[in-house]
BAMIKE-843533 format. One record per atom (N, C-alpha, C, O, CB): residue number from 1; chain; atom name; x, y, z. Coordinates in Angstrom, 3 decimals. Last residue first. Glycine has a CB too. Example, Ala and Ser with C-alpha at 12.3 -4.5 7.8 and 13.67 -1.06 7.14 Angstrom:
<sites>
[2,'A','N',[12.850,-2.250,7.080]]
[2,'A','CA',[13.670,-1.060,7.140]]
[2,'A','C',[12.900,0.030,7.870]]
[2,'A','O',[13.409,1.138,8.039]]
[2,'A','CB',[14.084,-0.598,5.725]]
[1,'A','N',[13.190,-5.690,7.800]]
[1,'A','CA',[12.300,-4.500,7.800]]
[1,'A','C',[13.200,-3.300,7.800]]
[1,'A','O',[14.236,-3.319,8.465]]
[1,'A','CB',[11.308,-4.473,9.046]]
</sites>
This chain:
<sites>
[69,'A','N',[-8.579,14.637,-8.502]]
[69,'A','CA',[-10.013,14.561,-8.831]]
[69,'A','C',[-10.953,14.161,-7.607]]
[69,'A','O',[-12.170,14.068,-7.769]]
[69,'A','CB',[-10.187,13.532,-9.972]]
[68,'A','N',[-5.992,14.441,-7.944]]
[68,'A','CA',[-6.779,15.757,-7.592]]
[68,'A','C',[-8.332,15.612,-7.937]]
[68,'A','O',[-9.160,16.466,-7.620]]
[68,'A','CB',[-6.152,17.059,-8.463]]
[67,'A','N',[-3.968,12.111,-6.963]]
[67,'A','CA',[-5.128,12.233,-7.852]]
[67,'A','C',[-6.020,13.320,-7.202]]
[67,'A','O',[-6.652,13.157,-6.158]]
[67,'A','CB',[-5.914,10.813,-8.038]]
[66,'A','N',[-0.462,12.568,-6.872]]
[66,'A','CA',[-1.703,12.494,-6.104]]
[66,'A','C',[-2.904,12.740,-7.112]]
[66,'A','O',[-2.759,13.551,-8.026]]
[66,'A','CB',[-1.693,13.587,-4.893]]
[65,'A','N',[1.595,10.215,-8.893]]
[65,'A','CA',[1.414,11.200,-7.919]]
[65,'A','C',[0.100,11.269,-7.243]]
[65,'A','O',[-0.499,10.221,-7.003]]
[65,'A','CB',[1.672,12.394,-8.478]]
[64,'A','N',[1.741,7.862,-10.138]]
[64,'A','CA',[1.941,9.070,-11.010]]
[64,'A','C',[1.741,10.390,-10.077]]
[64,'A','O',[1.742,11.511,-10.585]]
[64,'A','CB',[0.835,9.049,-12.304]]
[63,'A','N',[3.777,5.176,-9.035]]
[63,'A','CA',[2.685,6.197,-8.817]]
[63,'A','C',[2.866,7.459,-9.686]]
[63,'A','O',[3.957,7.987,-9.899]]
[63,'A','CB',[2.643,6.625,-7.313]]
[62,'A','N',[4.915,3.048,-10.460]]
[62,'A','CA',[4.873,2.966,-9.058]]
[62,'A','C',[3.594,3.901,-8.610]]
[62,'A','O',[2.624,3.481,-7.980]]
[62,'A','CB',[6.325,3.447,-8.420]]
[61,'A','N',[3.509,1.378,-13.447]]
[61,'A','CA',[3.996,2.547,-12.841]]
[61,'A','C',[4.025,2.386,-11.263]]
[61,'A','O',[3.198,1.624,-10.762]]
[61,'A','CB',[3.125,3.736,-13.283]]
[60,'A','N',[2.332,-0.692,-14.529]]
[60,'A','CA',[3.617,-0.208,-15.281]]
[60,'A','C',[4.013,0.878,-14.585]]
[60,'A','O',[4.969,1.473,-15.083]]
[60,'A','CB',[3.462,0.175,-16.785]]
[59,'A','N',[1.163,-2.809,-11.929]]
[59,'A','CA',[1.087,-2.419,-13.198]]
[59,'A','C',[2.425,-1.681,-13.698]]
[59,'A','O',[3.516,-2.071,-13.280]]
[59,'A','CB',[-0.113,-1.585,-13.311]]
[58,'A','N',[1.317,-1.539,-8.564]]
[58,'A','CA',[0.872,-2.516,-9.550]]
[58,'A','C',[0.819,-2.018,-10.956]]
[58,'A','O',[0.449,-0.863,-11.167]]
[58,'A','CB',[-0.439,-3.006,-9.191]]
[57,'A','N',[4.132,-0.490,-6.726]]
[57,'A','CA',[2.866,-0.221,-7.445]]
[57,'A','C',[2.635,-1.264,-8.441]]
[57,'A','O',[3.540,-1.808,-9.074]]
[57,'A','CB',[2.865,1.134,-8.120]]
[56,'A','N',[5.288,-0.920,-3.362]]
[56,'A','CA',[5.354,-1.070,-4.760]]
[56,'A','C',[4.106,-0.589,-5.478]]
[56,'A','O',[3.101,-0.308,-4.824]]
[56,'A','CB',[5.611,-2.460,-5.075]]
[55,'A','N',[7.165,-0.969,-0.449]]
[55,'A','CA',[6.050,-0.489,-1.044]]
[55,'A','C',[6.260,-0.430,-2.641]]
[55,'A','O',[7.283,0.052,-3.126]]
[55,'A','CB',[5.730,0.863,-0.421]]
[54,'A','N',[8.167,-3.071,2.147]]
[54,'A','CA',[8.296,-2.697,0.879]]
[54,'A','C',[7.063,-2.157,0.254]]
[54,'A','O',[5.998,-2.764,0.372]]
[54,'A','CB',[8.774,-3.735,0.188]]
[53,'A','N',[9.466,-3.328,5.308]]
[53,'A','CA',[8.346,-2.981,4.506]]
[53,'A','C',[8.780,-2.533,3.056]]
[53,'A','O',[9.672,-1.702,2.881]]
[53,'A','CB',[7.559,-1.877,5.215]]
[52,'A','N',[10.694,-5.560,7.810]]
[52,'A','CA',[10.935,-4.791,6.632]]
[52,'A','C',[9.584,-4.410,5.923]]
[52,'A','O',[8.646,-5.205,5.989]]
[52,'A','CB',[11.859,-5.587,5.687]]
[51,'A','N',[9.960,-7.065,10.045]]
[51,'A','CA',[11.255,-6.384,9.961]]
[51,'A','C',[11.607,-5.572,8.848]]
[51,'A','O',[12.659,-4.933,8.834]]
[51,'A','CB',[12.200,-7.259,10.042]]
[50,'A','N',[7.246,-8.223,11.756]]
[50,'A','CA',[7.699,-7.502,10.602]]
[50,'A','C',[8.981,-6.698,10.819]]
[50,'A','O',[9.055,-5.795,11.653]]
[50,'A','CB',[6.630,-6.607,10.156]]
[49,'A','N',[6.563,-9.363,14.265]]
[49,'A','CA',[7.076,-10.124,13.245]]
[49,'A','C',[7.702,-9.397,12.007]]
[49,'A','O',[8.576,-9.940,11.330]]
[49,'A','CB',[6.048,-10.947,12.840]]
[48,'A','N',[5.186,-7.338,15.700]]
[48,'A','CA',[6.659,-7.630,16.049]]
[48,'A','C',[7.315,-8.681,14.979]]
[48,'A','O',[8.540,-8.775,14.902]]
[48,'A','CB',[6.744,-8.279,17.618]]
[47,'A','N',[3.422,-4.881,14.551]]
[47,'A','CA',[3.455,-6.274,14.340]]
[47,'A','C',[5.048,-6.614,14.586]]
[47,'A','O',[5.956,-6.245,13.841]]
[47,'A','CB',[2.853,-6.681,12.801]]
[46,'A','N',[3.283,-2.209,14.271]]
[46,'A','CA',[2.708,-2.798,15.647]]
[46,'A','C',[2.948,-4.162,15.517]]
[46,'A','O',[2.642,-4.783,16.535]]
[46,'A','CB',[1.112,-2.546,15.960]]
[45,'A','N',[3.995,-1.573,11.680]]
[45,'A','CA',[4.927,-1.095,12.821]]
[45,'A','C',[4.412,-1.818,14.142]]
[45,'A','O',[5.224,-1.972,15.054]]
[45,'A','CB',[4.887,0.627,13.005]]
[44,'A','N',[1.872,-2.609,10.362]]
[44,'A','CA',[3.123,-3.209,10.139]]
[44,'A','C',[4.071,-2.790,11.295]]
[44,'A','O',[4.846,-3.604,11.797]]
[44,'A','CB',[3.670,-2.811,8.750]]
[43,'A','N',[-0.100,-0.673,11.085]]
[43,'A','CA',[-0.332,-2.217,11.244]]
[43,'A','C',[1.055,-2.839,11.245]]
[43,'A','O',[1.341,-3.595,12.174]]
[43,'A','CB',[-1.269,-2.885,10.001]]
[42,'A','N',[0.900,1.540,10.056]]
[42,'A','CA',[0.666,1.541,11.563]]
[42,'A','C',[0.541,0.082,11.870]]
[42,'A','O',[1.071,-0.357,12.890]]
[42,'A','CB',[-0.682,2.399,12.055]]
[41,'A','N',[0.787,1.056,7.308]]
[41,'A','CA',[2.014,1.228,7.857]]
[41,'A','C',[1.957,1.010,9.454]]
[41,'A','O',[2.842,0.395,10.049]]
[41,'A','CB',[2.513,2.603,7.456]]
[40,'A','N',[-2.074,0.704,7.072]]
[40,'A','CA',[-1.209,-0.538,6.720]]
[40,'A','C',[0.037,-0.331,7.463]]
[40,'A','O',[0.470,-1.229,8.185]]
[40,'A','CB',[-0.896,-0.725,5.112]]
[39,'A','N',[-2.874,3.418,7.548]]
[39,'A','CA',[-3.303,2.251,8.491]]
[39,'A','C',[-2.416,0.999,8.287]]
[39,'A','O',[-2.063,0.327,9.256]]
[39,'A','CB',[-4.852,1.830,8.221]]
[38,'A','N',[-1.544,4.723,5.407]]
[38,'A','CA',[-1.244,5.031,6.892]]
[38,'A','C',[-1.662,3.900,7.859]]
[38,'A','O',[-0.956,3.509,8.788]]
[38,'A','CB',[-2.000,6.350,7.336]]
[37,'A','N',[-3.125,3.560,3.328]]
[37,'A','CA',[-1.435,3.390,3.417]]
[37,'A','C',[-1.039,3.638,4.847]]
[37,'A','O',[-0.288,2.862,5.438]]
[37,'A','CB',[-0.535,4.545,2.412]]
[36,'A','N',[-5.560,4.304,3.716]]
[36,'A','CA',[-5.318,2.909,3.840]]
[36,'A','C',[-3.874,2.601,4.011]]
[36,'A','O',[-3.434,1.648,4.655]]
[36,'A','CB',[-5.845,2.203,2.687]]
[35,'A','N',[-5.268,7.022,3.366]]
[35,'A','CA',[-5.629,6.556,4.696]]
[35,'A','C',[-5.384,5.072,4.874]]
[35,'A','O',[-5.055,4.602,5.963]]
[35,'A','CB',[-7.069,6.866,4.976]]
[34,'A','N',[-4.587,7.121,0.672]]
[34,'A','CA',[-3.578,7.514,1.703]]
[34,'A','C',[-3.988,6.948,3.118]]
[34,'A','O',[-3.157,6.486,3.900]]
[34,'A','CB',[-3.447,9.120,1.761]]
[33,'A','N',[-6.788,6.097,-0.363]]
[33,'A','CA',[-5.642,5.223,-0.571]]
[33,'A','C',[-4.619,5.752,0.352]]
[33,'A','O',[-3.800,4.968,0.832]]
[33,'A','CB',[-5.137,5.181,-2.062]]
[32,'A','N',[-8.621,8.278,0.109]]
[32,'A','CA',[-8.799,6.925,0.682]]
[32,'A','C',[-7.594,6.037,0.598]]
[32,'A','O',[-7.412,5.233,1.512]]
[32,'A','CB',[-9.913,6.243,0.010]]
[31,'A','N',[-7.218,10.153,-1.601]]
[31,'A','CA',[-7.250,10.468,-0.080]]
[31,'A','C',[-7.650,9.087,0.599]]
[31,'A','O',[-7.034,8.760,1.614]]
[31,'A','CB',[-8.402,11.736,0.317]]
[30,'A','N',[-5.224,8.631,-4.008]]
[30,'A','CA',[-6.312,9.225,-3.708]]
[30,'A','C',[-6.279,9.458,-2.031]]
[30,'A','O',[-5.396,8.974,-1.323]]
[30,'A','CB',[-7.489,8.368,-4.285]]
[29,'A','N',[-2.443,8.557,-6.255]]
[29,'A','CA',[-2.882,8.413,-4.761]]
[29,'A','C',[-4.099,9.126,-4.573]]
[29,'A','O',[-4.102,10.292,-4.966]]
[29,'A','CB',[-1.837,8.956,-3.730]]
[28,'A','N',[-2.237,6.579,-9.122]]
[28,'A','CA',[-2.354,7.779,-8.574]]
[28,'A','C',[-2.972,7.667,-7.175]]
[28,'A','O',[-3.857,6.851,-6.918]]
[28,'A','CB',[-3.100,8.625,-9.460]]
[27,'A','N',[-1.612,4.279,-10.463]]
[27,'A','CA',[-1.594,4.279,-9.005]]
[27,'A','C',[-1.613,5.550,-8.538]]
[27,'A','O',[-0.998,5.748,-7.490]]
[27,'A','CB',[-0.494,3.612,-8.442]]
[26,'A','N',[-2.377,4.598,-13.109]]
[26,'A','CA',[-0.987,4.800,-12.739]]
[26,'A','C',[-0.669,4.897,-11.319]]
[26,'A','O',[0.342,5.475,-10.922]]
[26,'A','CB',[-0.515,5.944,-13.338]]
[25,'A','N',[-5.170,3.879,-13.241]]
[25,'A','CA',[-4.822,5.327,-13.010]]
[25,'A','C',[-3.342,5.501,-12.669]]
[25,'A','O',[-3.020,6.473,-11.987]]
[25,'A','CB',[-5.688,5.925,-11.848]]
[24,'A','N',[-4.907,1.150,-13.256]]
[24,'A','CA',[-5.684,1.897,-14.529]]
[24,'A','C',[-5.451,3.344,-14.421]]
[24,'A','O',[-5.523,4.035,-15.438]]
[24,'A','CB',[-7.371,1.663,-14.555]]
[23,'A','N',[-3.757,0.342,-10.881]]
[23,'A','CA',[-2.977,0.503,-12.194]]
[23,'A','C',[-3.706,1.192,-13.353]]
[23,'A','O',[-3.101,1.728,-14.282]]
[23,'A','CB',[-2.558,-0.863,-12.695]]
[22,'A','N',[-3.937,0.587,-8.000]]
[22,'A','CA',[-4.827,1.417,-9.034]]
[22,'A','C',[-4.223,1.530,-10.347]]
[22,'A','O',[-4.143,2.615,-10.924]]
[22,'A','CB',[-5.093,2.871,-8.561]]
[21,'A','N',[-2.631,-0.269,-5.661]]
[21,'A','CA',[-3.341,-1.113,-6.568]]
[21,'A','C',[-4.493,-0.288,-7.261]]
[21,'A','O',[-5.699,-0.474,-7.101]]
[21,'A','CB',[-3.898,-2.361,-5.801]]
[20,'A','N',[0.436,-0.324,-4.126]]
[20,'A','CA',[-0.660,0.509,-4.637]]
[20,'A','C',[-1.405,-0.190,-5.760]]
[20,'A','O',[-0.787,-0.651,-6.720]]
[20,'A','CB',[-0.125,1.856,-5.129]]
[19,'A','N',[1.296,-3.008,-1.804]]
[19,'A','CA',[1.140,-2.612,-3.257]]
[19,'A','C',[0.026,-1.504,-3.519]]
[19,'A','O',[-1.141,-1.709,-3.187]]
[19,'A','CB',[0.776,-3.905,-4.099]]
[18,'A','N',[3.399,-3.896,0.456]]
[18,'A','CA',[2.327,-3.104,0.221]]
[18,'A','C',[2.350,-2.624,-1.173]]
[18,'A','O',[3.264,-1.948,-1.646]]
[18,'A','CB',[2.283,-2.040,1.150]]
[17,'A','N',[4.738,-6.677,2.073]]
[17,'A','CA',[4.653,-6.088,0.685]]
[17,'A','C',[3.396,-5.250,0.628]]
[17,'A','O',[2.325,-5.845,0.745]]
[17,'A','CB',[4.625,-7.221,-0.463]]
[16,'A','N',[6.749,-7.200,4.914]]
[16,'A','CA',[5.229,-6.951,4.403]]
[16,'A','C',[5.560,-6.229,3.060]]
[16,'A','O',[6.443,-5.379,2.937]]
[16,'A','CB',[4.167,-5.912,5.526]]
[15,'A','N',[8.565,-9.736,6.538]]
[15,'A','CA',[8.420,-8.468,5.991]]
[15,'A','C',[6.805,-8.272,5.512]]
[15,'A','O',[5.886,-9.062,5.733]]
[15,'A','CB',[9.502,-8.328,4.763]]
[14,'A','N',[8.904,-12.453,7.143]]
[14,'A','CA',[9.478,-11.466,7.992]]
[14,'A','C',[9.216,-9.976,7.761]]
[14,'A','O',[9.548,-9.107,8.568]]
[14,'A','CB',[10.814,-11.658,7.951]]
[13,'A','N',[7.708,-13.631,4.650]]
[13,'A','CA',[9.134,-13.882,5.257]]
[13,'A','C',[9.553,-12.744,6.180]]
[13,'A','O',[10.583,-12.128,5.908]]
[13,'A','CB',[10.255,-14.021,4.095]]
[12,'A','N',[5.054,-11.471,4.264]]
[12,'A','CA',[6.061,-12.447,3.570]]
[12,'A','C',[7.370,-12.434,4.315]]
[12,'A','O',[8.009,-11.410,4.557]]
[12,'A','CB',[6.343,-12.041,2.020]]
[11,'A','N',[1.814,-10.240,4.056]]
[11,'A','CA',[2.994,-10.554,4.888]]
[11,'A','C',[3.831,-11.686,4.220]]
[11,'A','O',[3.312,-12.679,3.709]]
[11,'A','CB',[2.542,-10.984,6.347]]
[10,'A','N',[0.515,-7.753,1.912]]
[10,'A','CA',[0.844,-9.124,2.131]]
[10,'A','C',[2.073,-9.353,2.955]]
[10,'A','O',[3.161,-8.835,2.701]]
[10,'A','CB',[0.994,-9.778,0.872]]
[9,'A','N',[-2.055,-5.797,0.943]]
[9,'A','CA',[-1.182,-6.021,2.084]]
[9,'A','C',[-0.766,-7.320,2.160]]
[9,'A','O',[-1.623,-8.145,2.477]]
[9,'A','CB',[-1.764,-5.683,3.299]]
[8,'A','N',[-2.916,-3.403,-1.547]]
[8,'A','CA',[-2.723,-4.944,-1.195]]
[8,'A','C',[-1.760,-5.098,-0.034]]
[8,'A','O',[-0.680,-4.511,-0.088]]
[8,'A','CB',[-2.123,-5.801,-2.470]]
[7,'A','N',[-5.180,-0.788,-1.909]]
[7,'A','CA',[-3.968,-1.378,-1.627]]
[7,'A','C',[-3.905,-2.780,-1.468]]
[7,'A','O',[-4.966,-3.357,-1.233]]
[7,'A','CB',[-3.489,-0.853,-0.584]]
[6,'A','N',[-7.818,-0.204,-2.004]]
[6,'A','CA',[-6.961,0.475,-3.050]]
[6,'A','C',[-5.565,-0.026,-2.835]]
[6,'A','O',[-4.734,0.358,-3.657]]
[6,'A','CB',[-7.008,2.090,-2.957]]
[5,'A','N',[-9.212,-1.559,-0.085]]
[5,'A','CA',[-9.713,-1.439,-1.441]]
[5,'A','C',[-8.842,-0.934,-2.429]]
[5,'A','O',[-9.042,-1.173,-3.620]]
[5,'A','CB',[-10.800,-0.666,-1.469]]
[4,'A','N',[-8.637,-3.791,2.681]]
[4,'A','CA',[-8.273,-2.674,1.883]]
[4,'A','C',[-8.931,-2.635,0.396]]
[4,'A','O',[-9.128,-3.689,-0.208]]
[4,'A','CB',[-6.760,-2.683,1.797]]
[3,'A','N',[-10.048,-4.924,5.395]]
[3,'A','CA',[-10.241,-5.234,3.952]]
[3,'A','C',[-10.045,-3.926,3.153]]
[3,'A','O',[-10.949,-3.116,2.946]]
[3,'A','CB',[-11.701,-5.863,3.676]]
[2,'A','N',[-7.653,-5.381,8.061]]
[2,'A','CA',[-8.828,-4.722,7.279]]
[2,'A','C',[-8.821,-5.147,5.805]]
[2,'A','O',[-7.866,-5.595,5.170]]
[2,'A','CB',[-8.739,-3.104,7.343]]
[1,'A','N',[-6.883,-8.130,10.045]]
[1,'A','CA',[-6.500,-7.302,9.023]]
[1,'A','C',[-7.712,-6.747,8.127]]
[1,'A','O',[-8.556,-7.464,7.590]]
[1,'A','CB',[-5.526,-8.054,8.217]]
</sites>
């Protein structure tokens, strides 16, 4: 499993929990985060043990949208 910097990837009970992990920016999505998210979803799809994927956000917001900075 790759070392993600802006998301957390946790396998749990036949599923995977993917957490957007930029709570200081209300989990605004950056281009690197989007690449990590695509990679994590491809990884989950290729794993025969994974039956469900849950995407959540760290802190008080799921995501404030796309970070244009």
